C-alpha positions as CSV (number, residue, x, y, z in Angstrom):
1,M,92.9,164.9,49.5
2,S,90.4,163.5,47.1
3,K,90.6,164.1,43.4
4,P,88.0,166.4,41.8
5,L,85.0,164.7,40.2
6,R,85.2,164.7,36.4
7,L,82.5,164.1,33.8
8,S,84.1,160.8,32.9
9,D,83.7,159.6,36.6
10,L,79.9,159.8,36.2
11,S,77.5,157.0,35.1
12,P,76.3,157.3,31.4
13,A,72.9,158.6,32.6
14,R,74.5,161.3,34.8
15,R,76.9,162.3,32.0
16,T,73.9,162.7,29.7
17,L,72.1,164.8,32.3
18,V,75.1,167.2,32.5
19,R,75.2,167.4,28.7
20,I,71.5,168.2,28.6
21,C,72.0,171.0,31.1
22,Q,74.8,172.4,29.0
23,T,72.7,172.2,25.8
24,I,69.7,173.8,27.4
25,N,72.0,176.5,28.8
26,Y,69.1,178.5,30.2
27,G,65.8,176.8,31.1
28,H,64.6,173.9,33.1
29,I,63.9,170.2,33.1
30,E,60.5,168.9,34.4
31,N,59.4,165.6,35.9
32,L,62.8,163.9,35.9
33,E,62.5,160.4,37.3
34,V,65.3,159.0,39.5
35,R,65.8,155.3,40.0
36,D,68.8,153.7,41.7
37,S,70.2,157.2,42.1
38,D,70.4,157.7,38.3
39,P,68.2,160.0,36.2
40,I,65.8,158.1,33.9
41,L,66.0,159.7,30.4
42,D,63.8,157.3,28.6
43,P,61.1,158.4,28.2
44,S,62.6,161.8,27.9
45,P,61.6,164.4,30.6
46,V,60.1,167.7,29.5
47,M,62.9,170.2,28.7
48,L,62.2,173.9,28.3
49,K,64.8,176.3,27.0
50,D,64.7,180.0,27.8
51,V,65.8,182.2,24.8
52,K,66.7,185.8,25.2
53,L,65.7,187.8,22.1
54,D,68.0,190.8,22.8
55,S,71.3,188.8,22.9
56,D,72.9,185.5,22.2
57,E,74.2,183.6,25.2
58,G,76.4,181.3,23.2
59,P,77.0,177.6,24.0
60,R,78.8,176.3,27.0
61,L,82.6,176.0,26.4
62,E,82.6,172.5,28.0
63,L,80.3,171.1,25.2
64,S,83.4,170.9,23.0
65,L,85.4,169.0,25.7
66,T,85.3,165.3,26.1
67,D,86.2,165.5,29.8
68,F,86.4,168.2,32.5
69,V,86.1,168.8,36.3
70,V,82.4,169.2,37.1
71,S,81.2,172.3,38.9
72,G,80.2,172.5,42.5
73,E,76.6,172.6,41.6
74,V,76.9,169.4,39.5
75,L,78.7,167.8,42.4
76,R,76.0,168.7,44.8
77,L,73.3,167.5,42.4
78,M,75.1,164.1,42.2
79,S,75.3,163.9,46.0
80,L,71.5,164.6,46.2
81,L,70.8,161.9,43.6
82,D,72.8,159.5,45.7
83,K,70.8,160.3,48.8
84,M,67.5,160.4,46.9
85,K,67.9,156.9,45.4
86,R,64.3,157.0,43.9
87,G,61.8,159.7,43.2
88,T,60.9,162.6,41.0
89,I,62.7,165.9,40.5
90,R,59.7,168.1,39.6
91,R,61.8,170.9,38.2
92,L,65.6,171.3,37.7
93,D,66.5,174.9,36.9
94,V,69.5,175.5,34.6
95,R,71.4,178.7,34.3
96,A,74.5,179.2,32.1
97,G,74.4,175.4,31.4
98,V,74.7,174.5,35.2
99,P,71.9,173.0,37.3
100,R,71.2,175.7,39.9
101,R,68.0,174.8,41.8
102,M,65.6,171.9,42.0
103,S,62.2,171.1,43.4
104,L,61.6,167.6,44.6
105,T,58.6,165.4,45.6
106,V,59.2,164.6,49.2
107,H,57.5,161.6,50.8
108,G,57.2,160.8,54.5
109,V,57.3,164.4,55.7
110,V,54.0,164.3,57.5
111,E,54.9,161.2,59.4
112,H,58.3,162.7,60.3
113,L,56.6,165.8,61.6
114,R,54.1,163.7,63.6
115,V,56.9,161.8,65.4
116,N,58.7,165.0,66.2
117,L,55.6,166.7,67.6
118,L,54.9,163.7,69.8
119,E,58.4,163.8,71.1
120,M,58.0,167.5,71.9
121,R,54.7,167.0,73.8
122,E,55.9,164.2,76.0
123,P,58.1,165.6,78.8
124,R,61.4,163.9,79.2
125,R,61.5,162.0,82.4
126,E,64.6,162.5,84.4
127,A,65.8,159.8,86.6
128,A,64.4,160.8,90.0
129,A,66.1,159.9,93.3
130,P,64.2,157.1,95.1
131,P,61.9,158.3,97.9
132,P,63.4,158.0,101.3
133,D,62.4,154.8,103.1
134,E,60.6,155.9,106.2
135,R,61.2,152.5,107.8
136,L,65.0,153.0,108.1
137,P,66.2,154.6,111.3
138,T,67.8,158.0,111.0
139,V,71.2,158.2,112.5
140,A,72.1,161.6,114.0
141,P,75.7,162.8,113.2
142,Q,78.0,162.7,116.2
C-alpha cells in the first residue's frame, strides 16, 4: 500500500500551484506553461478570481496548514503534468480551492487520427492456406 501524496512531497513549483488554487478559491488560471512536468510560474500566468457578491466563501482551511494530504483532483493533476512533460494548460478551473477541470493544447492529434484511419481502411490479411499443388498425385483413401 503506497502512502498518500502530501503537499511536502511536491516540487516547489507544484506546491506553489496548489497554493495558488487555494488562494483563488473560485476562478481559473489561463495559459499555464508546463516544462519538464512542472508549472512555469515566472512569468506569472493570468489568474482570474470569481467573487460572489451575495455571500462570502471564506478561505480554504488548508491555507493555514504547512502540510496535508492532497485531494484526488490534485493527485490527478500531478499525474497529468507527469504525462504532459511540456505544453500549455489553456485553462485550469478552480472550485473551492481545488483544480477541477482543465483545457490543454494537444499536439499530434491529426497525425494520430490519420494513422488510425489508414489502419482501418486496409483490411487485415489473414494467413491463407497455400493453394493445393496440382502436380502432386492424389491418393484415394483405402
